[in-house]
C-alpha positions in Angstrom: -23.8 195.6 176.1 -20.7 194.8 174.0 -21.0 195.1 170.4 -18.9 192.9 168.5 -18.4 191.2 164.5 -20.0 188.3 163.3 -17.5 186.4 160.7 -19.1 183.3 159.1 -17.0 181.7 156.0 -17.8 178.6 153.2 -15.1 176.9 151.3 -17.5 177.3 148.1 -19.9 179.5 146.3 -22.1 176.7 146.2 -21.9 175.8 149.8 -22.7 179.4 149.9 -25.7 179.0 147.9 -26.9 176.1 150.8 -27.8 176.5 154.6 -24.3 176.4 155.4 -24.2 180.2 156.2 -27.5 180.5 157.7 -26.8 177.9 160.2 -23.5 179.4 161.4 -25.6 183.2 161.8 -28.1 181.3 163.5 -25.5 179.5 166.4 -23.5 183.0 166.5 -26.8 184.6 167.2 -27.7 182.6 170.2 -24.4 182.8 171.7 -24.6 186.2 171.5 -28.0 186.5 173.4 -26.8 184.4 176.4 -23.7 186.8 176.7 -25.0 190.0 176.2 -23.2 190.7 172.9 -24.9 192.6 170.3 -24.2 191.8 166.6 -23.2 195.1 165.0 -22.2 193.8 161.0 -22.0 190.7 159.6 -18.6 189.5 158.0 -19.8 186.9 155.1 -16.6 185.0 153.6 -17.2 182.2 150.5 -13.4 181.1 150.3 -10.8 178.3 151.8 -9.5 179.2 155.2 -6.3 176.9 154.1 -4.5 180.0 152.8 -3.8 183.4 153.8 -5.3 186.1 152.1 -9.3 186.3 152.6 -10.4 189.8 151.5 -13.5 189.5 153.8 -11.2 188.2 156.6 -8.9 191.5 156.2 -11.7 194.0 156.1 -12.5 192.5 159.5 -9.5 193.1 161.3 -9.1 196.4 159.7 -12.4 197.7 161.5 -11.3 195.5 164.8 -8.0 197.1 165.3 -10.0 201.0 164.2 -12.6 199.9 167.4 -15.0 199.7 165.8 -16.3 196.7 167.6 -15.4 195.4 171.0 -14.5 192.0 169.5 -15.9 189.3 167.1 -17.6 186.3 167.2 -16.9 183.1 164.8 -18.5 180.2 164.5 -15.9 177.6 165.6 -11.9 177.6 165.2 -11.5 176.1 162.4 -13.7 178.6 160.2 -11.4 181.3 161.3 -8.9 180.3 159.8 -6.8 177.0 158.8 -3.3 178.4 158.4 -0.7 179.9 161.0 -0.5 183.7 159.2 -4.6 184.1 160.1 -4.1 182.4 163.5 -1.7 185.2 164.4 -3.3 187.7 163.5 -6.1 186.4 166.1 -3.8 186.3 168.7 -2.7 189.2 167.9 -6.1 190.9 168.0 -6.7 188.8 171.7 -2.8 190.7 172.9 -4.5 194.1 171.8 -7.4 193.5 174.2 -10.2 192.6 171.4 -12.4 189.7 172.5 -12.7 187.2 170.3 -15.1 184.9 170.8 -15.8 181.1 168.8 -20.1 180.1 169.4 -19.5 176.3 170.0 -16.2 176.2 171.8 -16.4 176.2 175.5 -13.1 178.2 176.4 -11.9 181.6 177.4 -9.5 182.6 174.5 -8.3 185.7 177.1 -6.5 182.9 179.6 -3.8 181.0 179.4 -5.5 177.3 179.3 -8.0 178.6 177.0 -5.1 179.9 174.2 -3.3 176.4 174.4 -6.4 174.7 173.8 -7.4 177.0 171.1 -3.6 176.5 169.6 -4.0 173.2 169.6 -7.2 173.0 168.0 -5.7 175.3 165.1 -2.9 172.7 164.4 -5.2 170.0 163.9 -7.3 172.4 161.6 -4.0 173.1 160.1 -3.0 169.5 159.2 -5.9 168.6 158.8 -5.9 170.6 155.4 -2.4 169.5 154.7 -3.6 165.6 155.1 -6.7 166.7 152.9 -4.2 168.2 150.0 -1.9 165.3 150.5 -4.9 163.1 149.7 -6.6 165.2 147.1 -3.1 165.0 145.2 -2.6 161.8 145.2 -5.8 161.1 144.2 -5.5 163.4 140.9 -1.9 161.3 140.1 -4.2 158.1 140.4 -6.4 159.4 137.7 -3.5 160.8 135.8 -1.8 157.6 135.8 -5.4 155.5 134.7 -5.6 158.0 131.3 -8.7 160.6 133.0 -8.7 164.1 133.2 -9.5 164.9 137.0 -10.4 168.5 135.9 -13.0 170.2 134.6 -13.5 169.4 130.4 -12.0 171.5 127.8 -14.3 173.1 125.2 -15.6 170.9 123.0 -15.6 167.8 125.5 -18.5 166.7 128.1 -18.1 166.5 131.7 -19.7 162.4 132.8 -18.8 162.9 136.8 -15.3 161.1 138.5 -13.9 158.4 136.9 -15.5 158.1 134.1 -13.3 159.7 130.8 -14.6 163.1 129.4 -16.5 162.4 125.7 -17.1 164.6 122.8 -20.0 167.3 123.4 -22.3 166.4 120.7 -22.7 170.3 120.0 -18.9 171.7 120.4 -16.8 169.0 119.0 -17.3 169.4 115.5 -16.8 173.7 115.3 -13.2 172.6 117.7 -12.0 170.2 115.0 -12.6 172.3 112.2 -11.0 174.8 114.1 -8.0 173.0 114.0 -8.2 171.7 110.6 -9.1 175.8 109.5 -5.4 176.8 111.3 -3.2 174.2 109.7 -4.7 175.0 106.2 -2.7 177.9 106.9 -5.4 180.6 105.4 -6.4 181.9 108.8 -5.0 183.7 111.8 -6.1 183.7 115.6 -8.1 186.9 114.8 -10.4 185.3 111.9 -10.4 182.2 113.8 -11.9 183.7 116.1 -14.7 185.0 114.0 -15.2 181.9 112.1 -15.6 180.3 115.4 -18.4 183.0 116.4 -20.1 182.4 113.2 -20.2 178.6 113.4 -21.6 179.0 117.0 -18.3 178.2 119.1 -19.5 178.9 122.7 -17.7 178.8 125.8 -19.3 176.9 129.0 -21.2 180.3 130.0 -23.1 180.4 126.3 -20.2 183.4 124.8 -18.2 183.2 122.0 -14.5 181.9 122.2 -12.2 185.1 122.9 -9.0 184.9 120.6 -7.1 183.5 124.3 -9.5 181.0 124.1 -8.5 180.3 120.9 -5.3 179.6 121.4 -5.5 177.7 124.7 -7.8 175.0 122.6 -4.6 174.9 119.8 -2.3 174.5 122.4 -3.7 171.7 124.4 -2.9 168.3 123.2 -6.2 166.7 124.9 -7.9 167.1 121.9 -5.2 164.5 119.8 -5.7 162.5 123.3 -2.6 163.3 125.7 -3.4 165.2 128.7 -0.5 168.1 129.7 -0.5 169.3 133.6 0.8 172.6 132.9 2.0 173.4 136.1 4.3 170.5 135.8 4.7 170.0 132.4 4.0 166.1 132.9 2.1 164.2 129.8 0.0 161.5 130.5 -1.7 159.1 127.5 -5.9 160.1 127.8 -8.3 157.0 127.1 -10.9 159.7 126.5 -11.7 160.1 121.9 -9.8 162.1 120.7 -10.8 164.7 118.8 -8.0 164.9 116.1 -5.2 163.4 115.3 -1.5 164.3 116.6 -0.6 164.6 113.3 -2.4 167.8 112.8 -2.0 169.1 116.3 1.9 168.5 115.7 1.1 170.7 112.2 -1.3 173.4 114.0 1.8 174.0 116.6 4.4 173.5 113.5 2.7 176.9 112.2 2.3 178.5 115.3 5.8 178.2 116.0 7.6 179.0 112.7 4.4 181.3 112.1 4.2 179.8 108.6 0.2 180.0 107.9 -0.2 181.8 105.0 -1.5 185.8 105.3 -5.3 186.2 105.3 -5.5 188.4 102.4 -7.8 191.2 102.0 -10.0 190.2 98.6 -10.7 186.5 98.6 -9.7 186.0 95.1 -9.9 182.3 93.6 -6.3 181.9 92.9 -4.9 184.1 95.0 -1.1 182.8 96.4 -1.4 179.8 93.8 0.4 180.9 90.9 4.0 182.6 90.7 5.7 184.2 87.7 7.4 182.1 85.7 10.4 184.8 84.8 11.1 186.2 87.9 9.2 183.6 90.4 7.5 186.5 92.3 4.1 186.1 93.3 1.4 186.5 90.8 -1.3 189.2 92.7 -4.4 189.4 92.4 -6.4 192.3 91.5 -10.5 193.4 89.6 -10.3 195.7 86.7 -13.3 196.6 84.6 -15.1 194.1 85.8 -12.3 190.9 85.4 -9.9 189.6 88.0 -6.1 189.4 86.6 -3.1 188.4 88.2 -0.3 190.6 87.7 3.7 190.4 88.5 4.4 193.9 89.9 8.3 193.3 89.6 9.3 196.7 87.5 11.5 194.5 85.0 10.1 191.7 84.7 8.4 190.7 81.1 5.2 188.8 82.7 2.6 191.6 83.2 -1.0 190.4 84.0 -3.6 187.3 82.6 -7.2 187.3 83.1 -8.5 185.1 85.8 -10.5 183.3 82.4 -7.2 182.2 80.8 -6.1 180.6 84.4 -9.4 178.5 84.5 -9.2 177.2 80.8 -5.4 175.9 81.3 -6.7 174.2 85.0 -9.6 172.5 82.9 -7.8 171.3 80.3 -5.4 169.8 82.7 -8.2 168.3 84.8 -9.9 167.0 81.5 -6.1 164.2 80.9 -8.2 161.6 82.3 -10.8 160.3 79.8 -12.4 157.2 81.2 -16.0 155.7 80.3 -17.6 152.7 82.5 -16.1 150.2 81.2 -12.8 151.4 82.0 -14.0 151.7 85.6 -15.4 148.2 85.7 -12.2 146.9 84.1 -10.2 148.3 86.8 -12.6 147.3 89.8 -12.0 144.0 88.9 -8.4 144.2 88.4 -8.1 146.4 91.8 -10.7 143.5 93.4 -7.7 140.4 92.8 -5.1 142.7 93.4 -6.2 143.5 96.8 -7.2 140.5 97.7 -3.2 139.5 97.8 -1.8 142.3 99.1 -3.3 143.5 103.0 0.0 145.3 104.1 1.0 142.8 106.7 5.1 143.6 105.7 3.6 147.4 107.1 1.9 146.5 109.9 4.7 144.4 110.9 6.9 147.3 110.4 5.1 149.9 112.8 4.4 147.3 115.8 8.3 146.7 116.0 8.7 150.8 115.5 5.9 150.6 118.8 7.8 148.2 120.4 10.6 150.2 120.1 9.1 153.2 121.5 7.5 151.6 124.5 11.2 150.4 125.6 12.4 154.5 125.0 9.8 155.1 127.0 10.8 153.1 130.0 14.5 153.4 129.7 13.5 157.3 129.7 11.2 156.7 133.1 14.3 154.3 134.3 16.4 157.5 134.1 14.5 159.8 135.3 14.1 157.7 138.7 18.0 157.3 139.2 18.3 161.2 138.6 20.1 160.7 135.4 18.2 163.7 133.8 16.1 166.4 135.3 12.6 166.5 135.4 12.3 169.3 133.1 14.1 167.0 130.3 12.3 164.0 131.2 9.0 166.2 131.0 10.0 167.5 127.4 10.8 164.1 125.8 7.5 162.2 127.1 5.6 164.2 125.7 7.5 164.2 122.0 7.7 160.1 122.4 4.1 159.8 123.7 3.5 162.1 120.4 5.3 159.3 118.3 3.4 156.7 119.9 0.4 157.9 119.4 1.1 158.5 115.4 2.2 155.1 115.2 -0.8 153.9 116.6 -2.9 156.3 114.6 -1.1 155.0 111.4 -1.9 150.7 112.6 -5.6 151.8 112.6 -5.5 153.5 109.6 -4.1 150.3 108.0 -6.6 148.4 109.5 -9.3 150.5 108.1 -8.3 151.3 104.7 -6.4 147.8 104.3 -6.5 148.5 100.3 -10.0 149.1 99.9 -11.7 148.0 96.0 -14.4 150.4 97.0 -12.0 153.5 97.8 -10.7 152.5 94.1 -13.4 152.7 92.6 -14.5 155.9 94.6 -11.6 157.3 93.3 -11.7 156.5 89.4 -15.3 158.0 90.0 -13.8 161.1 91.2 -11.3 161.8 88.7 -13.4 160.5 86.2 -16.4 163.9 86.7 -13.2 166.1 87.9 -13.4 168.5 84.9 -17.1 169.2 85.1 -17.1 169.3 89.0 -14.2 172.2 88.5 -16.7 173.8 85.9 -19.4 174.1 88.4 -17.5 174.5 91.5 -18.1 178.0 93.7 -15.1 179.8 93.5 -13.7 178.6 97.2 -13.9 174.9 95.7 -12.6 176.1 92.5 -9.2 176.4 94.5 -9.1 174.0 96.9 -9.7 171.8 93.4 -6.3 173.7 92.0 -4.7 173.5 95.2 -5.1 169.5 95.2 -4.6 168.4 91.8 -1.9 170.8 90.4 1.7 171.6 90.8 3.6 174.3 89.7 1.2 177.0 88.7 3.5 179.2 87.2 2.5 182.2 84.4 5.3 183.5 82.3 4.5 186.5 79.8 0.7 185.8 79.2 0.5 182.5 79.0 -0.5 180.2 82.0 1.1 176.9 82.5 0.6 174.2 85.8 0.8 170.1 85.8 -1.3 167.9 87.0 -0.7 167.0 91.0 2.2 163.8 91.3 -1.6 161.6 92.6 -2.8 162.6 89.3 -0.3 162.1 86.9 0.5 158.6 88.7 -3.0 157.4 88.5 -3.2 158.8 85.0 -0.1 156.8 83.8 -1.3 153.6 85.8 -4.8 154.0 84.1 -3.0 154.2 80.4 -1.4 151.0 81.4 -3.6 148.9 82.3 -6.3 150.0 79.9 -3.9 150.3 77.0 -1.7 147.5 76.8 -3.2 144.6 74.9 -1.3 141.9 76.8 -1.6 142.9 80.3 -0.9 139.8 81.9 0.1 137.1 79.5 3.8 137.1 80.5 5.8 137.2 83.8 6.9 140.6 82.9 3.3 142.0 82.0 2.3 140.4 85.7 5.2 142.6 87.2 3.9 145.6 85.5 0.6 145.3 86.0 1.1 144.8 89.6 3.4 148.0 90.0 0.4 149.6 88.2 -2.2 148.3 90.4 0.0 149.4 93.3 0.1 152.9 92.4 -3.4 153.3 92.0 -4.6 152.2 95.2 -1.9 154.5 96.5 -2.8 157.2 94.8 -6.7 156.4 95.8 -5.6 156.5 99.5 -3.7 159.6 99.4 -6.7 161.3 97.8 -9.1 160.2 100.2 -6.5 161.6 102.9 -6.7 164.7 101.3 -10.4 164.7 101.2 -10.6 164.4 105.1 -8.2 167.1 105.3 -10.4 169.6 103.4 -13.4 169.2 105.0 -12.1 172.2 106.9 -12.0 174.2 103.5 -15.7 173.8 102.8 -17.0 177.5 102.1 -20.8 176.5 102.2 -22.9 175.8 104.9 -25.5 173.3 103.1 -22.2 171.6 101.9 -20.8 170.5 106.0 -19.5 167.8 106.6 -18.1 167.2 102.9 -14.9 167.9 101.6 -15.4 169.0 97.8 -13.5 165.8 96.9 -16.5 163.7 97.7 -18.1 165.8 95.5 -16.6 165.1 92.6 -18.9 162.1 91.5 -21.9 164.4 91.9 -21.9 166.0 88.6 -22.3 163.6 85.2 -20.6 165.1 81.8 
């Protein structure tokens, strides 16, 4: 009785968990029993035969060349090889006098006719794989042109089966969105982001914390802003899935990564770290704790500015934020004025301008495609320019949606007035991280000279203050043509301030530091404290 190896193979791990391997073994055992062959060892492979380099197959070949068995029994030809390199190795075994049997094929591999028949079947098996590969690629390209991602969903999205867009994962999407917002704030490195995401509970598909490499992969993937990029080819497609972030936020993250312009993570989280500069030498005021107090000190030895206590900074900030004084009567009056003005200003001009830009952009995309078809540009140049144009197109489409969603909303302006009315009180009761956020958003030109603190209201706050003074302080607000013009100009400025702060508030959600404030920016809580 001859001794032979038994070789069985399936293409995937999933098939290996089913009955396919056992069915192949049963067929081989029946063949061996009918031909006086003893199976001395089994070799099980869970890998496609379309490419050479299968590790179990290679181990079996080494054993046969060392004459550890008289031959090998395989289920059928397409289980042994679907590429010519491995098929040639099987032929070398036969040429060396090693028996090669196929349990389901009635052919004599040692004869010329049997080898010819087997070679033809091997060619057919290899061609089947090539055709299958071509059809698979054709199907993948078809899905991509439809805006569908035909691969496994990235972290933050759910798989919904073939032909359906990926949808945001209700448990992970908010964490991925916050990941981008935190990095865009400039306050985090990849290392600190990994720790923060682990604390928040973001996990990969295996249920483990996302690694630093995983964090970088997420930040580099335009899928999250609505685009599909194929890494192997560099091609970019417009996706139909729901984006988790805006193209502007994705661009900001790429800019920080490319230029390494993000602020360094400091060792101590002092409230105003990095926000104030020396008014004499323009150096940074460095925070340090001494005798129970926090001081901000200029470390330039020749500079006359030395240090200032944190309490002095807080008092100056409070005074700047207290400059706008609004009563309930003022808010009612301004709300009525803004409602009348909004009814006459619906943003049509801006919408038309964006529509023209979109039309021009679509024409540029078509011309770029024509240039590629006519071989006027290289594929690499096309992919790079196509991605830039698609991101620009997504930005314009988002801007159009924002105009439709935030078309001079009187309610937005009323909320804005309530916010700035209580701004100083909110600052007084805020947590340190929230105080920092308020100072960043509501002030500018922050400096310390000698022992005095100087800062100015941010542009939006100064503009709002001026508009409110003009609208509420002029006795003949609307009695003349010039009065109408001034009124309309100031109402327009007030509406734009409200919109700007609303956008800042959306971005500042990423900086909320307390779990009980999750999902709410500090700006959206300005109205929580009454003076």
